[in-house]
C-alpha positions as CSV (number, residue, x, y, z in Angstrom):
1,X,-5.7,48.8,-82.0
2,X,-5.5,52.4,-79.9
3,X,-5.5,50.6,-76.9
4,X,-2.6,48.6,-77.2
5,X,-0.7,51.9,-78.8
6,X,-1.8,53.3,-75.1
7,X,-0.3,50.1,-73.2
8,X,2.6,49.9,-75.5
9,X,3.5,53.9,-74.3
10,X,2.9,53.1,-70.7
11,X,5.2,50.1,-70.8
12,X,7.9,52.1,-72.3
13,X,7.4,54.7,-69.9
14,X,8.0,52.4,-67.0
15,X,11.0,50.8,-68.6
16,X,12.6,54.1,-69.0
17,X,11.8,54.9,-65.4
18,X,13.9,51.5,-64.5
19,X,17.0,52.4,-66.8
20,X,17.4,55.7,-66.3
21,X,19.3,54.9,-62.8
22,X,21.0,52.5,-64.1
23,X,22.5,54.3,-67.1
24,X,23.4,57.1,-65.0
25,X,27.3,56.8,-64.5
26,X,29.7,58.7,-62.1
27,X,31.7,61.3,-63.6
28,X,34.9,59.7,-65.5
29,X,38.0,59.4,-63.4
30,X,41.6,59.5,-64.8
31,X,42.8,58.1,-61.6
32,X,45.9,56.0,-63.0
33,X,47.3,59.5,-64.6
34,X,46.6,61.3,-60.8
35,X,48.8,58.9,-59.5
36,X,51.5,59.3,-61.9
37,X,51.4,63.0,-61.4
38,X,52.3,62.3,-57.7
39,X,54.9,59.9,-58.4
40,X,56.5,62.6,-60.9
41,X,56.3,65.4,-57.8
42,X,57.8,62.9,-55.2
43,X,60.9,62.2,-58.0
44,X,60.9,65.8,-58.4
45,X,61.3,66.5,-54.6
46,X,64.1,64.0,-54.7
47,X,65.8,66.0,-57.4
48,X,65.2,69.2,-55.7
49,X,67.1,67.8,-52.4
50,X,69.7,66.6,-54.4
51,X,70.3,70.2,-56.2
52,X,70.3,72.1,-52.8
53,X,67.4,73.9,-53.6
54,X,65.4,73.0,-50.6
55,X,65.9,72.2,-47.0
56,X,65.5,68.3,-45.7
57,X,62.8,69.7,-43.3
58,X,60.6,71.0,-46.5
59,X,61.2,68.1,-48.6
60,X,60.0,65.9,-45.9
61,X,56.7,68.1,-45.6
62,X,56.1,68.0,-49.4
63,X,56.6,64.3,-49.6
64,X,54.1,63.5,-46.3
65,X,51.7,65.6,-48.2
66,X,52.0,64.1,-51.7
67,X,51.8,60.4,-50.2
68,X,48.7,61.6,-48.4
69,X,47.3,62.4,-52.0
70,X,48.6,59.6,-53.7
71,X,46.8,57.1,-51.1
72,X,43.6,59.3,-51.4
73,X,43.9,58.6,-55.5
74,X,44.3,54.8,-55.0
75,X,41.6,54.2,-52.4
76,X,39.2,56.1,-54.7
77,X,40.5,54.1,-57.6
78,X,39.3,50.6,-55.7
79,X,36.0,52.2,-55.0
80,X,35.4,52.9,-58.6
81,X,33.0,50.9,-60.5
82,X,34.9,47.2,-61.6
83,X,33.5,45.5,-64.9
84,X,31.4,43.5,-63.1
85,X,29.6,46.3,-61.6
86,X,28.7,47.2,-65.0
87,X,27.6,43.8,-66.1
88,X,25.2,43.6,-63.0
89,X,23.6,47.4,-64.4
90,X,23.8,45.6,-67.8
91,X,21.8,42.4,-66.5
92,X,19.4,44.6,-64.6
93,X,18.5,46.7,-67.5
94,X,18.2,43.7,-69.9
95,X,15.5,42.3,-67.4
96,X,13.5,45.7,-67.3
97,X,13.6,45.8,-70.8
98,X,12.4,42.3,-71.5
99,X,10.6,41.3,-68.6
100,X,8.5,44.2,-67.8
101,X,6.5,43.9,-71.1
102,X,6.6,40.0,-70.7
103,X,5.0,40.2,-66.8
104,X,2.4,42.9,-68.0
105,X,1.2,41.0,-70.6
106,X,1.4,37.7,-68.5
107,X,-1.4,39.9,-66.1
108,X,-3.1,41.8,-68.0
109,X,-4.4,38.8,-70.7
110,X,-6.3,36.5,-68.2
111,X,-7.6,39.5,-66.1
112,X,-8.3,42.4,-68.4
113,X,-10.9,42.7,-71.0
114,X,-8.7,44.0,-74.3
115,X,-11.6,43.7,-76.5
116,X,-14.4,45.7,-74.2
117,X,-15.5,48.9,-76.0
118,X,-15.9,52.2,-74.1
119,X,-18.7,52.1,-71.2
120,X,-19.9,55.5,-70.7
121,X,-23.0,56.7,-68.6
122,X,-25.6,56.3,-71.4
123,X,-24.2,53.0,-72.1
124,X,-24.7,51.9,-68.5
125,X,-28.0,52.9,-68.7
126,X,-28.8,50.6,-71.4
127,X,-28.2,47.8,-69.4
128,X,-30.1,44.7,-68.7
129,X,-33.1,45.7,-67.5
130,X,-33.2,43.0,-64.4
131,X,-29.8,45.0,-63.2
132,X,-31.3,48.5,-63.4
133,X,-33.1,50.7,-60.6
134,X,-37.0,51.3,-61.8
135,X,-36.5,55.0,-61.8
136,X,-33.8,54.3,-64.3
137,X,-35.8,52.1,-66.7
138,X,-38.7,55.1,-66.6
139,X,-36.3,57.9,-67.1
140,X,-35.2,56.0,-70.4
141,X,-38.8,55.2,-71.7
142,X,-39.9,58.7,-71.0
143,X,-36.9,60.1,-73.0
144,X,-37.8,57.9,-75.9
145,X,-41.5,58.7,-76.0
146,X,-40.3,62.5,-76.1
147,X,-38.3,62.2,-79.2
148,X,-41.4,59.0,-80.2
149,X,-44.7,61.0,-79.0
150,X,-46.7,58.7,-81.4
151,X,-45.3,55.4,-79.9
152,X,-48.3,54.0,-78.4
153,X,-47.0,50.9,-77.1
154,X,-44.4,52.7,-75.0
155,X,-47.5,54.7,-73.5
156,X,-49.0,51.2,-72.8
157,X,-46.1,50.4,-70.9
158,X,-45.5,53.7,-69.0
159,X,-48.4,54.5,-67.5
160,X,-49.1,51.7,-64.9
161,X,-45.7,52.2,-63.8
162,X,-46.2,55.7,-62.9
163,X,-49.4,54.8,-61.2
164,X,-47.8,52.7,-59.1
165,X,-44.9,54.9,-58.3
166,X,-47.3,57.7,-57.5
167,X,-46.9,59.9,-60.0
168,X,-50.7,60.3,-60.9
169,X,-50.6,63.3,-62.9
170,X,-48.1,61.9,-65.3
171,X,-50.0,58.9,-65.5
172,X,-53.1,60.4,-66.4
173,X,-51.5,62.0,-69.2
174,X,-49.8,58.8,-70.1
175,X,-53.2,57.0,-70.5
176,X,-54.3,59.7,-72.5
177,X,-51.9,59.4,-74.6
178,X,-52.2,55.6,-74.4
179,X,-56.0,56.0,-75.6
180,X,-54.9,58.2,-78.4
181,X,-52.2,55.9,-80.0
182,X,-53.4,52.8,-78.9
183,X,-57.2,52.8,-79.6
184,X,-60.1,53.4,-77.1
185,X,-61.0,50.3,-74.7
186,X,-62.7,49.5,-71.4
187,X,-59.6,48.6,-69.1
188,X,-57.7,51.6,-70.7
189,X,-60.8,54.5,-69.3
190,X,-60.6,52.2,-66.1
191,X,-56.9,52.3,-65.7
192,X,-57.4,56.3,-66.7
193,X,-60.3,56.6,-63.8
194,X,-58.2,55.0,-61.1
195,X,-55.1,57.6,-61.9
196,X,-57.7,60.4,-61.6
197,X,-58.4,59.0,-58.2
198,X,-55.1,58.7,-57.3
199,X,-54.5,62.4,-58.0
200,X,-57.3,63.5,-56.5
201,X,-55.9,62.1,-53.3
202,X,-58.1,59.0,-53.2
203,X,-61.5,60.8,-54.2
204,X,-63.4,59.7,-56.9
205,X,-64.0,62.7,-58.9
206,X,-66.8,63.3,-61.5
207,X,-64.1,63.1,-64.0
208,X,-62.7,59.8,-62.9
209,X,-66.4,58.6,-62.4
210,X,-67.3,59.6,-66.2
211,X,-64.1,57.2,-66.8
212,X,-65.3,54.1,-65.0
213,X,-68.8,54.6,-66.3
214,X,-67.3,54.7,-70.0
215,X,-65.5,51.3,-69.1
216,X,-68.7,49.5,-67.9
217,X,-70.8,50.5,-71.0
218,X,-67.9,49.2,-73.5
219,X,-67.4,45.8,-70.8
220,X,-70.3,45.5,-68.3
221,X,-67.5,43.0,-66.5
222,X,-64.8,45.6,-66.2
223,X,-64.2,44.7,-62.4
224,X,-62.0,47.8,-61.8
225,X,-64.8,50.2,-63.1
226,X,-67.6,48.5,-61.2
227,X,-65.4,48.7,-57.8
228,X,-64.4,52.3,-58.4
229,X,-68.4,53.1,-59.0
230,X,-69.0,51.6,-55.7
231,X,-66.4,53.7,-53.8
232,X,-67.8,56.4,-55.7
233,X,-71.0,55.6,-53.9
234,X,-69.7,54.8,-50.7
235,X,-68.0,58.3,-50.8
236,X,-71.3,59.9,-51.8
237,X,-72.9,58.7,-48.7
238,X,-74.5,56.2,-51.0
239,X,-73.7,53.1,-48.9
240,X,-76.7,50.6,-50.0
241,X,-75.8,51.5,-53.8
242,X,-72.4,51.0,-53.0
243,X,-73.4,47.3,-51.3
244,X,-75.3,46.3,-54.3
245,X,-72.3,47.4,-56.6
246,X,-70.2,45.1,-54.6
247,X,-72.2,42.1,-54.3
248,X,-73.0,42.1,-57.6
249,X,-69.2,42.0,-58.5
250,X,-69.0,38.9,-56.1
251,X,-71.6,37.0,-57.6
252,X,-69.8,37.2,-61.1
253,X,-66.6,36.3,-59.5
254,X,-64.9,32.8,-59.1
255,X,-63.5,32.0,-56.3
256,X,-59.9,32.5,-57.0
257,X,-60.3,36.0,-58.4
258,X,-57.1,37.7,-56.9
259,X,-59.5,41.0,-56.2
260,X,-62.5,39.1,-54.2
261,X,-60.7,39.7,-50.5
262,X,-60.7,43.5,-51.6
263,X,-64.3,44.0,-52.4
264,X,-65.1,41.9,-49.4
265,X,-63.3,44.3,-47.3
266,X,-65.3,46.8,-48.8
267,X,-68.3,45.4,-47.8
268,X,-67.4,44.4,-44.5
269,X,-65.8,48.3,-44.1
270,X,-69.5,49.7,-44.8
271,X,-71.3,47.5,-42.5
272,X,-73.2,45.7,-45.2
273,X,-75.8,43.5,-43.4
274,X,-75.3,40.7,-45.6
275,X,-71.7,40.7,-46.1
276,X,-70.0,37.6,-47.4
277,X,-68.3,36.0,-45.1
278,X,-64.0,36.2,-45.9
279,X,-62.5,32.6,-46.1
280,X,-60.8,31.5,-43.1
281,X,-61.7,33.8,-40.9
282,X,-60.4,36.6,-42.5
283,X,-62.5,39.3,-41.5
284,X,-60.0,40.6,-39.0
285,X,-57.4,41.3,-41.8
286,X,-59.9,42.8,-43.7
287,X,-61.0,45.3,-40.9
288,X,-57.1,45.7,-40.8
289,X,-56.8,46.2,-44.5
290,X,-59.5,48.9,-44.8
291,X,-58.6,51.0,-41.3
292,X,-54.7,50.7,-41.6
293,X,-53.5,49.6,-44.8
294,X,-55.8,51.2,-47.1
295,X,-56.3,54.6,-44.6
296,X,-52.6,55.0,-44.2
297,X,-52.3,54.7,-48.5
298,X,-55.5,57.5,-48.6
299,X,-53.6,59.7,-46.2
300,X,-50.5,59.7,-48.0
301,X,-52.1,60.2,-51.0
302,X,-53.9,63.5,-49.5
303,X,-50.9,64.5,-47.8
304,X,-49.2,64.6,-51.5
305,X,-52.1,66.9,-52.9
306,X,-52.0,69.2,-49.8
307,X,-48.1,69.5,-50.3
308,X,-48.5,70.0,-54.5
309,X,-51.2,72.8,-53.3
310,X,-48.8,74.7,-51.4
311,X,-46.6,74.9,-54.3
312,X,-49.2,75.6,-56.9
313,X,-52.0,77.6,-55.1
314,X,-53.9,78.5,-58.8
315,X,-55.2,74.6,-58.8
316,X,-58.8,75.3,-58.4
317,X,-60.1,71.6,-59.4
318,X,-57.0,70.6,-57.0
319,X,-58.5,72.7,-53.8
320,X,-61.8,70.8,-54.5
321,X,-60.4,67.5,-54.6
322,X,-58.5,68.4,-50.9
323,X,-61.3,69.5,-49.6
324,X,-63.8,66.8,-50.6
325,X,-61.0,64.3,-49.7
326,X,-61.2,65.8,-46.1
327,X,-65.1,65.5,-45.7
328,X,-64.6,62.0,-47.0
329,X,-62.1,61.2,-44.3
330,X,-64.4,63.0,-41.4
331,X,-61.9,65.7,-41.3
332,X,-63.7,68.7,-41.1
333,X,-61.6,70.8,-39.4
334,X,-59.1,70.3,-42.2
335,X,-61.7,70.5,-44.7
336,X,-62.4,74.2,-43.4
337,X,-59.1,75.0,-42.9
338,X,-58.4,74.0,-46.9
339,X,-61.3,76.2,-47.7
340,X,-59.8,79.2,-46.1
341,X,-56.1,78.2,-47.7
342,X,-57.7,78.3,-50.8
343,X,-59.5,81.3,-51.1
344,X,-56.4,82.9,-50.0
345,X,-54.9,81.5,-52.7
346,X,-56.8,82.4,-55.4
347,X,-58.0,85.8,-54.1
348,X,-56.0,87.8,-56.6
349,X,-57.8,86.3,-59.4
350,X,-61.8,87.0,-59.3
351,X,-62.6,84.0,-61.9
352,X,-60.8,81.6,-59.9
353,X,-62.5,82.8,-56.7
354,X,-66.1,82.7,-58.5
355,X,-64.9,78.5,-59.6
356,X,-63.7,77.6,-56.0
357,X,-67.0,79.4,-54.6
358,X,-69.1,77.1,-57.1
359,X,-67.3,74.0,-56.1
360,X,-67.8,74.7,-52.6
361,X,-71.4,74.7,-53.1
362,X,-71.6,71.8,-54.8
363,X,-69.6,70.2,-52.3
364,X,-72.3,71.5,-49.7
365,X,-70.3,73.8,-48.1
366,X,-71.2,78.0,-47.7
367,X,-69.5,79.5,-50.9
């Protein structure tokens, strides 16, 4: 109802804008009275001449001036609005008064949406999920969980999305909450271990390894946990153990298991002597995946961790993750540089410096 009232006001304003110039008339002229005055003046001149009050030259000059004014008054009368002009104005006013509203309604009804309610930003963010960017959806879920922190289903939905977005620290928190409010399970523990590995720049830390071991204890067939336990063995230099874990994983896999090529590529990467042949001559593709795709992904995660530590240098565990990641990647120069940066960052805190040196000793570096 309010919408139509606004439209009525807008229409009235438009009509007024059209009628205002049409309704404005010129000043009222009394042309007939003016001509009568001039005629009387001519008669008066004739009487003055007959009475001898003025001479003939003065009388002639007066007649000429009065005649000029009389002609001007006659011309003005002809230029004044006539009845036809007034009729035309009335017609234009009637068209504006009736035609404008009809024309506006005729256009609006097929093209407009008079029943559509307000659509502010909050409503737009609640548009169908298929039409929204992923960041908007994540923001909505996070806002919901801030108000409903015990919503286990929400944490279960949010956690894997955060992992895919590379927000590993947030994903770790989400998986912890998912386990708290949904209950413990092998797949949730494995997912938590994956998020911890991502937060460590691709390094399977002791904390992540413990989660994978919990997952295997709950379900001996948990594929993701077995894969990352093999990766942990590879990173620790125990390639034979890694190969054994991955071969056992392949032995129980179906031929069409989607993760089979990944495990086969891992065996090829560590040069396992009896690594199974990849189907359809895909060894080259596996090598490319391990050296390029997977390498690029690991480097990106390590760079992200290094950038974060530049902003938060008090994170001792983060520095140890970074140093270990560089060691696993075979880049000892960057590892030494990271050690120097870490010591400089925590130098003012004796306890943090002690923890750092102890962790470096565990990594086989001089503390």
